[in-house]
C-alpha angles and dihedrals in degrees: 000000000000128000121292125250138226142167136205121222086023115021131203124188130199111202130184098222135088117278089242093056092044093053095049091051106034105033094107092046109048148352107276114220111200098177130051090229090067092063114104121241094242144011131193094243126012112200118197099211137044095195135109095312101025099069094054094052094050129073104173123016140023141185114197129180089207132056145241099261130131138268098263095048111103088209092074095070129074116243101234129144122189125236116270109283115223091199089059097048089269097300120151126222132219110237104226112203133141123261099187142074105299091029117215091349086075095057106029129109092265094239111156106200139128136215121250131275091257093055094053090045085057089060090060094046092054090045098060137239120345095015116166093196094095126109094276090049096049103038095080090054092049088055093045094050103056134041109220124208119188121231120266112279095247094050091046092050097045096049099030092240110176130182139182110233089196089066094055140064120229101181111153092218090059108096100181101095137205113191144135130260119244092248137057126181109255090218085072088076096070089036090058092049094050096052093043090059094054117114114274093000115152124206109203122195088241131354090217087073093075101262129107136224136081112344146139119253136195129243128226092260130141101239094214102039098031091224135126111288110207143144094288096050090040101048108011119032113086094011107134112194126151090212095050108097133177129198117193132225099009133128133203115246101184147329118264123228144190099206102315094331116106111233104169146307140276116224137172141193119272090212101077143317099316116158116268117264123213126208127185129230110206096191111019148339111225122196113214097152095124131250094292099050106027092074089049093052090048094048092047086054094053096263115124143054110346095222092053094046090048091052090051092047094242117144111243115243098164125007100218107159093191095069106115094005129107093047112179132177138163116258134205147177134185126248110202123223134162133193116236086197136026132354124050118253123237098268091052094057106068111087097025091120096236130100093271087068090071107017118107110214118244099207130097146149118232110189142173128232095260087059095050101045145006085225093072094109094051092051093046091049092051091053092044093054096052121111101250092227096048097087100031122096117280116273093019108173113259090241092057091047088050089053093050090048088058089046091049092050090050094042094051087054091048092049086063093050119094092210100065119093105238091155136029118198109193109208119215103163089252135102119282118327139152124352121195130213103211100182115044118182095197107095121205135193136238112196141152116270102250089214092050110019094173094049120090114299123262108254116200115176092186084215116204091350087135109063091215088074090059089051091053093045090054089054091049092054089047090051090054089052092051091049092052090048090061112132087234089071096041092101091054092055099221118202129188116243100173126065087353129238093264094055107103142134115017092355092057091048090053091048088053090055092055096047104035117120110198098206140051086185095264104120116178148157102046090125095027123195097239136114114286091242088057095054093270126151102193133030131228089284091055090242114138110254111261095007131099127220092007121112140167122221108171139086092286090079096062107110093194126032110238116230090248142072104286101227098096093039090057091049089051094051092047089055092049089046089058090059093047093049093048092048094060096050 
């Protein structure tokens, strides 16, 4: 329910699975604590979260609300549904995040990509002077976080897969892997050629080098075992430490303080009404509960917007209006096509009994607005001219509005930049498919429910609340149409089934409202790394503004959503967080 917990020199883990299951799976990795009385009184570091980021920042103890179960187990996801979305005809959206050891890295699509140089430089611009969170400052941690293995020589030659060894790490001790499967769909070859010929399309040597365009990317796969490589297998399995302890089926209720100094956490069992247990952190409490639950843990601890906390009856420790604000995610929809002649379409492939039935393609095009449309300047200008408060929730705090104004100025500039990923076109070798919007300007919120603060948080994407997002979605659909009109596909006779080639203008916009999915399961920014006066929650050192010995190390700190799946970026920020934490001890 709440974020997980962990701790360094001595580590404690809260897992939402039965003790029997935990013992069978974790016996070689940690000491399993099956009763709360086995928990020590104190640990050096207590980390709230054992997900994608939490494992890297701990070296000894973890408390996790979720469990250690596998990808296809429905119990490893939280059961959260968004509020009705007016911009989506009042549809709701399931909020897909991992509730298990390894967090969302255990259930994601295994795509190992990064944003561009320009996007991470934007982090530094929003962070203020002397920020080290720019491309040059994060690249070493990208390389440290992941062990890259090139594709097999025959696959690389057949499909023209290139890579830049200078962009990747290959340290033997790193156990989070990025590699390529043994099979690629042959239909990707004409697909590659069709995209390559599109106007203004770049083809970088390797997207990991910070440039966008058409490129091959690795998956989070163990190159020897050909199994999912994720936070649990990379930073948990097989680690034998006498001071690394796990307690199952427990949740964090709040952070404990002496004044504004974090001293520990309070947690309780998920299996009934047991009395709360407290554990002390002698050095630091580190939040790694993810962008959905980190703001909830902060708010339950008295850190957040004063009006919200007052309404919930929670004593205010620190009035930080940005907690739960600035919520961003990728969005997508599917544009339907079929071939009248030739290759099978995506839905026809599963179940064929050959490798294409199970292989996930490793090819995509990440493009900026100037590549997509000649109208990019008009769209950027419309966005730039908006009143920053106009499309934010009513009564948004002035500091949050100020932060959005800075975001808006930066984002308008980025919309004019060819090297920012406004769209991702995953390429499967089939007709049509999913198109991703990678830079949404509508910001949502994730907050506690004042009537039930300890229930699941209230997730509001505020989907399509800013009309510029609709303008961009129209251009994304039109880009897919240009792609499918490629002369390379003429012999296959593609035809559009949804929304239909004649659906344009207002009808197209209405279709988008009915099909739009506001999440690609990459939530960020709900505890953004920005100055307090700009709606931020943590500083450059990831310490919570106004608090001592309390930091955040998960995706919630990202101030600007990179135009890429967030898995690798979260690994990176966790590696950088380790150095920041060590430096202040």
